[in-house]
N, C-alpha and C positions, 0 to 999 in steps of 0.2 A: 504494500500500500504506500509506503514511504517513497519507494522508487517512482511510482506513478505520479505522486504529488510533485516530486522533484522534476520529473519530465514535463509535467504541465507547467510548472514555473518556468522551466527553460523555454518551452514553446511560447508561452505568454511573453517572456522577455524578448525573444526573437521578433515576435509580432510588433511589439512596441518599438524596437530598434528600427525595423524595416519601414514603419510608418514615418519615422523621423529620418535618421541617417543610419546607414549600416555602420558596424564597428570598423569595417575596412575604411570607409570614407572618413569616419571620425579620427582614426589613427593617421591616415596619410593625407588628409585634406580634401576639401570639396572642390576638386578640379575636374574638368572634363575627362582627362585621361584616367583619373582614378575612378570616376563614376562609370566609365565604359568598362574598365577592368572589373569593377565590382559587379556590374550587371552580367558580364560574361562568366565570371566565376560562379555566381549564383545559378545561372542557367547553363552550366557547362556541358550538359548532356543533350542540349537542344541546339539546332542550327537556326539562324536568324538572318533576315535580310539586313543590309546596312541601314535602311530606313527604320526598321524595328529596333535595331540596336541603339541608334541615336535617340529615338523617341523614348524607349523604355529606360534609357540611362539618364534622361532629362538633359540631354546635351543638344544644343542648337546645331543645325546642319553645317554651318560655316566652321565652327570649332571641330565638329566631328570629321569633316572632310580634310581638315588639316592634320589630324592625328592618325586617321585610318591607314594611310599608306605605310606608316612605320609598323603598325600592327601586322600588316601583310608582309612587309619586307623582313621583319624580325621573326616571322613565322609564329607569332603569338596567336594568330587565328589561321584557320585553313578553310579553303573553299570546299564545300561539301556537295552542292548540287545547284541546279538552276531550275527555277519555276517561272515560266514565261520569260520576262526580261530580268527578273530579280535573281541575283546571285546570293546564295545562302552560305553563311560562314558559321564556324563553331570554334570555340577555344581549342587550341592545339594541345591536347592532353599528353602528347609525346614530347613536347618541348620541356627541357629540364627547368628552365626559368619559370615556366607556367606551373609546373609541378610544385616548385618551391613557393610560389606565390599562393597557391591553393593551400599548401601546408601552413604557411604563415597566417592565412585567413582563418583556418581552423584553430590555430593556437590563440589568435586574438579573440575569437568568439568564445573559446573555452575560458580564457582568463576573465573576460568581461562577464560571462555567465557565473563563474565562481564568485566574482566580486559582488554581483547582484544577489546571489543566493546567500552569501555571508552577511550582507546588509539586511536581508529579509529575516534571517534567523536571529540577528542581533536585536531586532525590533520586538 
């Protein structure tokens, strides 16, 4: 029962964070590049069009179009398929840097969750 309560607290905490800013954005700053990385990490098992990535990241098209070529060049994202005229991309889970970024995101989420839960038990 205690484990279920802890899991519910964790899920609730994640929902609160996602409505505001993710811990990833909180730690690294609210910049277009960070927001795009954050979105791609969260949806790493799904492919998206460039328009969907920009929109769901909350990044304007001009800023997005400036940073996107580096994502492709550095193989942070990979082309997965084409639907009509839209090219779909996904986070490159084979890229070592991306793997470490995902690991760092997990560590940050764990630290913040533990901090939140310890504050809850102190109250």
